[in-house]
C-alpha angles and dihedrals in degrees: 000000000000135000133247112193090332095314121108118248092208107123091204122113093052095299114148118234117248093256095048092046093048092046091051093048091047090051092051091047092045094052091045092052093047092051093044092047091050091057101035119134093227138117092281089063105043095169092053090045094051092048093048093048093051093054117108103244128185119255092250091065110123119233115271091252090061090061090050090051099042103048097057090051092049094045090048089054091050090047093052089047091049090051092050091050094048088053092052124093113277118255140131094279094044092048092047091049091050089050091051091047089054092046093052092046089053093045090057090061091040092055094051088049092052097042105037106022102033096026092220099155096175095048091045091052089051092049089049091054091047089052090058087058096044091043091051090048090051091051092049095045095043091051088065090059108027121004094197090053089052094046091052088061097050093086088050091056091046092050090048090055089055092043090052091053089048095046091049092052093047090050091048094047095045106043096156091048092054090064095050114124099188 
C-alpha cells in the first residue's frame, strides 16, 4: 500500500484502480458527448438549429456560445467527482453517490434528446427540474464520502436551477412548439 497525495493507493475495500476509474469516467463522458453531439443545435444539424433559433426565448437567455462553454466545465467537474468517488472505499454512501453521478450523467443526454431531438418542451422542463433534485441528492450523498467531489457538483446544480427556469419559460412562451413531434 502506497500513498498518492495523502490518499492510499490500495484498491482494497471496493476502491477502483486508477485505470478502471479513468476508463469508466472516459466512457461516461464519451457517451455523453456522443448523445449531446447528436442533438446539438449547430451547423451539422440545420433542422435542429433552425427550430431552436425560431423559439421565443426570454431576455435572460445566454448566448449560444455560453452553453458551449459552460457544459464542458460542468461535466468535467462531475467527471472528476465521479473519479474521486470510484477511488473511494466502497460503502452504501459511496455506491449511492456513484449511482447518482451516473443518473445525472444520463439525464444530461436525456434532456438534450427530449429538448432538441424530440422537441418536447414540457417534458424537458420537467426533466430539468428532476435534475435539480437528483443533482442536489448527488451533492449531499457525495459530501458524506468525498467533500471535493461534492463541491465540484455544486455549480452543476446551480446551473440546473437556472436551466430549469429557462426551460420552463421557453415551454410557456412556445406552447405550439412544445407539442411538435418532428
